[in-house]
C-alpha positions in Angstrom: 0.1 0.4 0.3 0.8 3.4 -0.6 -0.1 6.2 2.1 0.3 10.0 2.3 -0.1 11.3 5.8 -1.0 15.1 6.0 -0.3 16.4 9.2 1.4 19.7 11.0 1.2 20.6 14.8 2.4 17.9 17.6 -0.6 16.4 17.6 -0.5 15.4 14.4 3.7 14.4 15.1 2.3 12.1 17.7 0.3 10.3 15.2 2.6 10.5 12.9 4.8 8.5 15.3 2.9 6.1 16.1 2.5 4.5 12.6 6.0 4.5 11.5 7.0 2.0 14.4 4.2 0.0 13.0 4.6 0.7 9.0 6.9 1.8 5.8 4.3 2.0 3.9 4.2 5.9 4.1 5.6 7.6 0.8 4.9 11.2 1.8 4.5 13.7 4.1 2.3 16.8 3.5 3.0 19.1 5.5 1.9 23.2 6.0 5.0 25.4 4.4 7.5 26.9 6.6 6.8 30.4 8.6 8.8 32.3 11.1 7.4 32.1 14.4 9.1 32.8 17.9 10.5 36.5 19.4 13.1 36.3 17.4 10.6 35.3 14.1 13.1 33.0 12.9 11.9 30.0 9.9 10.9 27.1 12.1 9.7 23.4 10.2 6.5 21.9 11.7 6.7 18.6 14.0 5.6 16.4 11.4 8.2 17.9 8.8 10.7 17.8 11.0 9.6 13.5 12.0 9.9 13.1 8.3 12.7 14.9 7.4 14.7 12.2 10.8 12.8 9.2 9.2 14.0 10.1 5.1 10.7 10.5 4.4 9.9 12.9 1.0 8.0 16.2 2.5 5.7 17.9 0.4 4.2 21.9 1.4 2.2 23.4 -0.8 0.3 26.9 -0.2 -2.5 25.2 -1.2 -4.3 22.6 -4.0 -6.5 25.6 -6.3 -2.4 25.1 -7.5 -2.4 23.4 -10.7 0.6 22.0 -10.3 0.3 20.8 -6.3 -2.8 19.1 -7.3 -0.8 17.1 -10.4 2.0 16.7 -7.8 -0.1 14.6 -5.5 -1.6 13.0 -8.1 1.6 11.5 -9.1 2.2 9.4 -6.0 -0.7 7.0 -6.6 -1.5 7.2 -3.5 -3.3 4.2 -2.3 -4.8 6.1 1.1 -4.3 9.4 2.8 -4.2 10.2 6.6 -4.9 13.5 7.1 -4.0 14.9 11.1 -4.6 18.5 12.1 -3.4 19.5 8.3 -4.0 23.6 8.8 -6.3 23.6 5.8 -10.0 21.7 4.6 -9.1 20.0 1.2 -11.0 20.3 -1.7 -12.7 17.8 -3.9 -10.8 17.1 -6.3 -7.7 16.0 -3.6 -10.8 13.7 -2.1 -10.8 12.1 -4.9 -7.5 10.9 -5.9 -6.5 8.7 -3.0 -8.1 4.9 -4.4 -9.3 4.7 -0.6 -10.3 7.7 -0.1 -9.4 10.0 3.0 -9.0 9.6 6.1 -9.0 12.1 9.5 -8.8 11.9 13.1 -10.9 14.4 14.8 -10.7 15.2 18.6 -14.1 14.7 20.0 -17.0 12.7 19.6 -19.2 13.9 16.6 -21.4 14.9 15.8 -20.2 17.4 19.0 -17.7 19.8 18.6 -17.0 19.8 14.4 -14.3 22.4 13.8 -11.3 24.4 14.6 -10.7 24.0 18.8 -13.1 20.7 19.8 -10.1 20.1 23.4 -11.0 24.2 24.3 -14.7 24.1 23.9 -15.0 20.6 25.3 -13.4 21.8 28.4 -14.8 25.4 28.6 -18.4 23.7 27.7 -17.9 21.6 31.1 -18.1 18.5 29.1 -16.9 15.2 31.3 -16.4 13.0 28.6 -14.8 13.6 25.2 -12.9 11.5 22.4 -11.6 10.9 19.4 -13.3 9.4 16.3 -11.2 8.3 12.8 -14.0 9.6 9.5 -14.3 9.1 5.7 -13.5 13.1 4.8 -15.6 14.3 2.7 -16.4 17.9 1.0 -18.0 19.0 4.9 -16.4 20.2 7.4 -16.4 17.4 9.7 -18.9 15.6 8.5 -18.3 12.4 7.4 -19.1 8.8 8.4 -16.8 7.6 11.8 -15.4 5.2 10.9 -13.6 4.6 14.2 -13.8 5.8 17.4 -12.0 5.9 21.3 -13.6 7.6 24.3 -11.8 9.6 27.0 -12.6 11.1 30.5 -12.2 14.9 30.8 -10.5 15.5 35.0 -11.9 18.4 37.1 -8.3 19.2 36.4 -7.5 19.0 32.7 -6.5 22.0 30.4 -6.3 21.9 27.2 -2.1 20.6 27.2 -3.3 18.3 29.5 -6.3 16.9 28.0 -4.6 17.0 24.3 -1.5 14.9 24.9 -4.1 12.2 25.8 -5.9 12.5 23.1 -3.5 12.6 20.9 -2.3 9.6 22.2 -5.1 7.8 21.8 -5.5 8.5 18.6 -2.1 7.5 17.5 -3.5 4.0 19.3 -6.4 4.1 17.1 -4.5 5.0 13.9 -2.2 2.1 14.5 -5.5 -0.8 15.5 -7.6 0.9 12.8 -4.5 0.5 10.3 -5.1 -3.2 8.6 -8.8 -2.9 9.0 -9.0 0.1 6.9 -7.2 -1.2 4.1 -8.7 -4.0 3.9 -11.8 -2.6 3.7 -13.3 -4.3 6.9 -13.8 -0.9 8.9 -18.0 -0.1 8.0 -18.6 3.5 8.3 -21.4 4.8 10.5 -22.9 8.2 9.2 -24.0 10.6 12.0 -26.5 11.8 13.3 -28.5 15.4 12.9 -28.9 15.2 17.1 -26.4 17.0 18.9 -24.5 18.4 16.1 -22.2 21.4 18.1 -19.2 23.1 16.4 -16.1 24.4 18.6 -15.2 27.6 16.5 -12.0 28.8 17.0 -10.7 30.6 19.6 -10.0 34.4 19.7 -8.4 36.7 21.2 -11.0 37.8 23.6 -11.5 34.6 24.6 -7.5 34.5 26.3 -8.1 37.8 28.6 -8.0 37.2 32.5 -10.8 38.4 33.4 
């Protein structure tokens, strides 16, 4: 099998690290372009790119897939599957149609609750006692695809975003590793999401970081 992995931050790197421990089928990694960050505004590579380079895996960093050359490059890899984890942009329908088995995504909530950009923070802010991770088939909608498998995780009273983030990242890695072979063999049954209980985890604003 020829697998493409698309991701950018630490959360995605945790999943990629788990996959690299059990498979050598990842042929290329897609990540967001290097950007300036920190007080010195130095150019920094993403955790996913750094891990891919460490393992000698090819890295692609298109700004987006509106450029025909970026889409043509993706097609040239002839992937069987694309695994997407916190990549940083919504993939257009043309990209979703490239892999033979489609694209799957790991999302840090129990869908359909907390679709969107900030599911970990919103679950804590809402006082949820439970969250989890879902492996879903990607479709053009925002986190609306059918769920292939899921794992639950308790939210403890003292949990911060960072603490819950790390637990869910590890849980995502475990779920992806155990789901990989059944997924490639076509043994996972997609379950459509219900319309009941849909909530949206809108991106955090700077105003929400102010301390009262």
